[in-house]
C-alpha positions in Angstrom: 22.8 43.2 -44.3 19.3 42.2 -43.2 16.7 42.1 -46.0 14.2 44.0 -43.8 15.2 46.8 -41.5 12.6 47.5 -38.9 12.0 50.7 -36.9 9.4 51.3 -34.2 6.8 49.2 -32.5 6.1 45.5 -32.0 3.4 45.7 -34.7 6.2 46.7 -37.1 8.3 43.8 -36.0 5.4 41.4 -36.8 4.8 43.1 -40.2 8.4 42.9 -41.1 8.3 39.1 -40.6 5.3 39.1 -43.0 7.5 41.1 -45.5 10.4 38.6 -45.1 8.0 35.7 -46.0 6.9 37.6 -49.1 10.5 38.2 -50.2 11.3 34.5 -49.7 8.3 33.4 -51.7 9.4 35.8 -54.5 13.0 34.6 -54.2 14.2 38.2 -54.0 17.8 38.4 -52.9 18.7 41.9 -54.3 16.2 43.9 -52.2 16.4 45.8 -48.9 13.2 46.9 -47.3 13.0 49.7 -44.7 9.9 49.4 -42.5 9.7 52.9 -41.0 8.2 54.5 -38.0 6.9 58.0 -37.6 6.3 58.4 -33.9 9.2 60.9 -33.6 11.4 63.0 -35.8 14.3 60.9 -34.5 12.8 57.7 -35.7 12.5 59.2 -39.2 16.1 60.7 -39.1 17.4 57.2 -38.2 15.5 55.7 -41.1 16.9 58.2 -43.6 20.4 57.7 -42.2 20.1 54.0 -42.5 18.8 54.2 -46.1 21.7 56.3 -47.2 24.2 54.0 -45.5 22.6 50.9 -47.2 22.8 52.5 -50.6 26.5 53.4 -50.1 27.3 49.8 -48.9 25.1 48.0 -51.3 24.9 50.0 -54.5 23.4 47.1 -56.6 20.4 46.3 -54.3 17.0 47.7 -54.8 15.8 49.8 -51.8 12.1 49.8 -50.8 10.7 52.1 -48.1 7.4 51.3 -46.4 5.8 51.7 -42.9 4.1 54.7 -41.2 6.6 57.3 -42.3 6.3 56.2 -45.9 2.5 56.1 -45.7 2.3 59.7 -44.2 4.9 61.3 -46.4 5.7 59.2 -49.4 7.1 62.1 -51.5 9.9 62.6 -48.9 11.2 59.1 -49.5 10.4 58.9 -53.2 12.5 62.0 -53.8 15.6 60.4 -52.1 18.0 59.3 -54.9 18.8 56.1 -52.9 15.2 54.9 -52.9 13.7 52.8 -55.7 10.2 52.2 -54.5 7.8 53.5 -51.8 5.0 51.2 -50.5 2.1 52.2 -48.2 1.3 50.3 -45.0 -1.3 48.1 -46.8 0.6 48.0 -50.1 3.6 46.4 -48.5 1.6 43.1 -48.1 0.8 42.7 -51.8 3.3 40.3 -53.3 2.9 41.7 -56.8 4.4 45.1 -55.5 7.8 43.4 -55.2 7.9 42.2 -58.8 10.7 43.2 -61.2 8.5 45.7 -63.1 7.6 47.5 -59.9 11.2 47.6 -58.7 12.4 49.1 -62.0 9.7 51.7 -62.2 10.6 55.3 -63.0 11.1 57.9 -60.2 7.9 59.7 -61.4 5.8 56.5 -60.6 7.6 54.9 -57.7 5.0 55.6 -55.1 2.4 52.9 -54.4 0.5 54.2 -51.4 -3.2 53.5 -51.0 -5.6 55.6 -48.9 -5.2 54.0 -45.4 -8.5 55.6 -44.2 -10.5 53.4 -46.6 -9.2 50.2 -45.2 -11.9 48.5 -43.1 -10.4 45.1 -42.3 -7.1 43.7 -41.0 -5.6 41.4 -43.6 -4.8 38.0 -42.1 -1.1 37.2 -42.1 0.3 34.0 -40.6 3.9 34.2 -39.6 5.2 30.9 -38.4 8.7 31.8 -37.5 10.2 34.9 -36.0 13.9 35.5 -36.7 16.0 35.7 -33.5 12.9 35.7 -31.4 11.9 33.3 -28.6 8.4 34.7 -28.4 5.9 35.1 -31.3 3.9 38.2 -32.2 0.2 38.0 -33.3 -1.5 41.0 -34.7 -5.0 41.3 -33.1 -5.8 44.9 -34.1 -4.6 47.8 -36.3 -5.3 51.6 -36.5 -6.7 54.0 -34.0 -10.0 55.9 -33.7 -8.7 58.5 -31.3 -6.9 61.7 -32.2 -4.4 62.6 -29.5 -3.1 66.0 -30.2 0.6 64.9 -30.4 0.0 61.8 -32.5 0.2 61.3 -36.3 0.0 57.5 -36.3 -3.8 57.3 -37.2 -2.8 58.8 -40.6 -0.2 56.0 -41.0 -2.4 53.2 -39.8 -6.0 54.3 -40.4 -9.0 53.7 -38.2 -9.3 50.9 -35.6 -10.0 47.4 -37.0 -9.8 44.0 -35.3 -8.9 40.4 -36.2 -11.7 37.9 -35.6 -11.2 35.6 -32.7 -11.2 32.4 -34.8 -8.4 33.8 -37.0 -6.3 34.7 -33.9 -6.9 31.2 -32.4 -5.7 29.5 -35.6 -2.6 31.5 -35.8 -1.8 30.8 -32.2 -2.4 27.1 -32.6 0.1 27.0 -35.5 2.7 28.9 -33.5 2.3 26.7 -30.4 2.8 23.7 -32.6 6.0 25.3 -33.8 7.2 25.3 -30.3 6.4 29.0 -29.2 5.5 29.1 -25.5 4.8 32.9 -25.3 2.7 35.0 -27.6 2.5 38.8 -27.6 -0.7 40.4 -28.8 0.2 43.5 -30.9 -1.8 46.4 -32.4 -1.9 50.2 -32.3 -4.8 50.4 -29.8 -5.2 46.9 -28.5 -7.7 47.8 -25.8 -10.1 49.1 -28.5 -10.3 45.6 -29.8 -13.6 44.3 -31.1 -15.7 47.5 -31.7 -15.8 46.8 -35.4 -16.6 43.1 -35.2 -20.1 41.4 -35.0 -21.2 41.3 -31.3 -18.5 43.8 -30.4 -16.3 41.3 -28.3 -14.0 43.2 -25.9 -10.3 42.4 -25.5 -11.0 40.7 -22.3 -13.6 38.5 -23.8 -11.4 37.7 -26.8 -8.4 36.6 -24.5 -10.8 34.4 -22.4 -11.9 32.7 -25.6 -8.3 32.2 -26.8 -7.3 30.7 -23.5 -10.1 28.2 -23.7 -9.6 27.5 -27.5 -5.9 26.9 -27.2 -5.3 25.4 -23.6 -1.7 24.4 -24.6 -0.7 28.0 -24.9 1.6 28.7 -21.9 1.9 32.6 -21.8 0.3 35.7 -23.3 1.6 39.2 -23.1 -0.1 42.4 -24.1 1.9 45.0 -26.0 0.3 48.1 -24.5 -3.0 49.1 -22.9 -5.0 52.2 -22.4 -6.4 52.5 -18.8 -9.5 54.3 -20.1 -10.5 51.2 -22.0 -10.1 48.5 -19.4 -13.3 46.7 -18.7 -14.1 44.2 -15.9 -13.3 41.2 -18.1 -9.8 42.4 -18.8 -9.2 43.5 -15.2 -10.3 40.1 -14.0 -7.8 38.5 -16.4 -5.0 40.8 -15.3 -5.6 40.0 -11.7 -6.4 36.3 -11.8 -5.2 34.6 -15.0 -1.8 33.0 -14.5 -1.3 32.5 -18.3 -1.6 36.3 -18.8 1.8 37.6 -17.8 1.9 40.1 -14.8 3.7 42.7 -16.9 1.3 45.5 -17.9 2.5 48.3 -20.2 0.4 51.4 -20.0 -0.1 54.1 -22.7 0.4 56.8 -20.2 2.1 59.8 -21.9 1.9 62.2 -18.9 1.1 62.3 -15.2 -0.5 65.8 -15.0 -4.2 66.1 -15.6 -4.0 69.4 -17.5 -1.3 68.0 -19.9 -3.4 64.8 -20.3 -6.4 67.0 -21.3 -4.3 69.0 -23.8 -3.1 65.7 -25.2 -6.7 64.6 -25.5 -6.0 61.5 -23.5 -9.1 60.0 -21.8 -7.6 58.9 -18.5 -6.5 60.9 -15.4 -3.5 60.5 -13.2 -5.8 59.3 -10.4 -7.2 56.5 -12.6 -3.7 55.3 -13.5 -2.6 55.3 -9.8 -5.8 53.5 -8.8 -5.5 50.9 -11.5 -1.9 50.1 -10.5 -2.9 50.0 -6.8 -5.9 47.6 -7.5 -3.9 45.2 -9.6 -0.9 45.1 -7.3 -3.1 44.5 -4.2 -4.5 41.3 -5.8 -1.3 40.2 -7.9 1.6 41.5 -5.9 4.2 40.2 -8.4 2.9 42.5 -11.2 5.3 45.0 -12.9 4.1 48.0 -14.8 5.7 49.8 -17.8 4.6 53.1 -19.4 5.2 55.4 -22.4 5.8 58.9 -21.3 6.4 62.1 -23.3 8.8 64.6 -21.7 8.4 68.3 -22.4 4.9 68.3 -24.1 3.9 71.8 -25.2 2.9 74.1 -22.2 4.3 71.6 -19.7 5.5 73.6 -16.7 8.0 72.5 -14.0 5.1 71.8 -11.7 3.2 69.8 -14.4 6.4 67.8 -15.0 6.8 67.2 -11.3 3.3 65.6 -11.3 4.5 63.1 -13.9 7.7 62.4 -11.9 5.6 61.7 -8.8 3.2 59.5 -10.6 6.0 57.1 -11.6 6.8 56.7 -7.9 3.2 56.7 -6.6 2.1 54.1 -9.2 5.5 52.2 -8.9 6.2 51.9 -12.6 9.4 50.0 -13.3 9.8 50.0 -17.1 9.7 53.4 -18.6 9.7 54.1 -22.4 10.5 57.9 -22.4 10.4 60.2 -25.4 11.4 63.8 -25.5 8.4 65.5 -27.2 8.8 65.6 -30.9 6.7 67.9 -33.1 4.7 66.2 -35.8 3.6 68.4 -38.6 -0.2 68.9 -39.0 -0.9 67.9 -35.4 -2.7 70.3 -32.9 0.2 69.9 -30.4 2.7 71.3 -33.0 0.8 74.6 -32.9 0.9 74.9 -29.1 3.6 76.9 -27.2 6.6 74.7 -27.3 9.0 73.7 -24.4 12.7 74.3 -25.1 14.4 71.2 -26.5 17.1 71.3 -23.9 14.4 71.2 -21.2 12.7 68.3 -22.9 15.9 66.3 -22.9 16.7 67.1 -19.3 13.2 66.0 -18.3 13.6 62.8 -20.2 16.8 62.1 -18.4 15.1 62.7 -15.0 12.3 60.3 -15.9 14.7 57.6 -17.0 16.6 58.1 -13.7 13.5 57.7 -11.5 12.4 54.7 -13.7 15.8 53.0 -13.1 15.4 53.7 -9.4 12.0 51.9 -9.4 13.5 49.0 -11.4 16.4 48.7 -9.0 14.1 48.5 -6.0 11.8 46.0 -7.8 14.8 43.8 -8.7 16.2 43.9 -5.2 12.9 42.8 -3.8 13.0 39.7 -5.9 16.2 38.3 -4.4 15.5 34.8 -3.1 12.3 34.4 -5.1 11.6 31.5 -7.4 10.2 32.5 -10.8 9.4 30.9 -14.2 11.4 32.4 -17.1 11.5 32.1 -20.9 15.1 31.6 -22.2 15.9 34.3 -24.8 19.6 33.5 -25.4 21.8 30.7 -24.0 22.0 32.2 -20.5 19.5 35.1 -20.4 15.8 34.9 -19.9 12.7 37.0 -18.8 10.5 36.2 -15.9 6.7 36.5 -16.0 7.0 40.1 -14.9 9.7 40.7 -17.5 12.7 40.9 -15.2 15.9 40.1 -17.2 17.7 37.1 -15.6 21.2 36.0 -16.1 21.5 32.3 -15.5 24.2 30.3 -13.9 24.5 28.0 -16.9 23.5 27.8 -20.6 20.1 26.4 -21.5 18.3 25.9 -24.8 16.8 29.1 -26.3 13.0 29.0 -26.1 12.9 26.8 -22.9 10.7 27.6 -20.0 12.6 27.2 -16.8 12.1 27.5 -13.0 14.9 29.6 -11.4 15.8 31.1 -8.1 17.0 34.8 -8.1 20.2 34.9 -6.0 21.8 38.3 -6.5 21.3 41.8 -8.0 24.8 43.1 -9.0 25.8 45.8 -11.5 22.2 46.2 -12.6 22.0 42.5 -13.4 19.7 39.9 -11.7 21.6 36.6 -11.3 19.6 33.3 -11.1 20.2 29.6 -10.8 18.1 27.2 -12.9 16.3 24.7 -10.7 14.4 22.8 -13.5 13.3 22.9 -17.1 9.5 22.8 -17.7 
């Protein structure tokens, strides 16, 4: 059984590694930590199910629950008979909270959750190794200043706050020295980077500085971006910087302007299509991903059709689709709801059209030569995140040059030409 069970986003993956380091420093062997997510009800249901299963299988271990779901609704997890301790999103980084006296605290006192809205800085955590990962994650930002009507995450993460450029550079240098060739910048609203720092550096300006400060860094990826926050510096990097990978994941959520307005998103469908068109015209190998919510309250068939069309018009290959999930105390939960069966059906249609775009994109790469990062002995990811199956085994973490030779059974087969 893993010591830390992670649900949700890449930021959670990074933070789980910080927790693992803390447990190792404390020499804690009899603890299981659940780092939860609250994006959907399903994410919370899975966490609860996993907690109950862990208690059944490991009756002698102490169970700690943390993460966004624990931050937002600590009482829910505290009241579970399987749970020994509940830690908030900031409290999970305090080593003293894993001490024996905290782990043996009474049920009446087993909630250690600070007010996340009072947090003004991102604590600096240096993780030097990522379990079973060939790429490293670096937190550059946390929290969100926006209040989309469907989203409860700001109440789990607090307001937007950024990591200073110098701290990011030092962490990346350490990771590069450890052999990592690819770094993923993570956060809740990464494109909001810098507004709280002296001089208000933008995300684009920060990345340019990092690339200059750490010239030996081979590849950078961004976890997710908001089209409404892209400035000229960032656009210039996306289009022209070879070390910034041509795989852009957009926080889209919908492709209909009325639904976007009801979500309180700040972009329009036209802005998204134009952004994709502009980038693709100058960097043809680029791939796009997107988060999309299916069946948002009040979404009609016509509105949903606009979202389906946007996927094709913008040519988005990697879809992360959620059937809409009501979150208590959000404005969207009080809007007229779409039937759950319709939500699931629309989600399935979105995944289907996303697969069609990915199939076409993959077919168009047959015969092309690409650079790929090896993830397992014979599987790697190209710059634009295509999953490649190699003709032979190669060391995990290697950068290779490969030729794509066939697309068969939804798999891209490639031959390795050289190791970089």
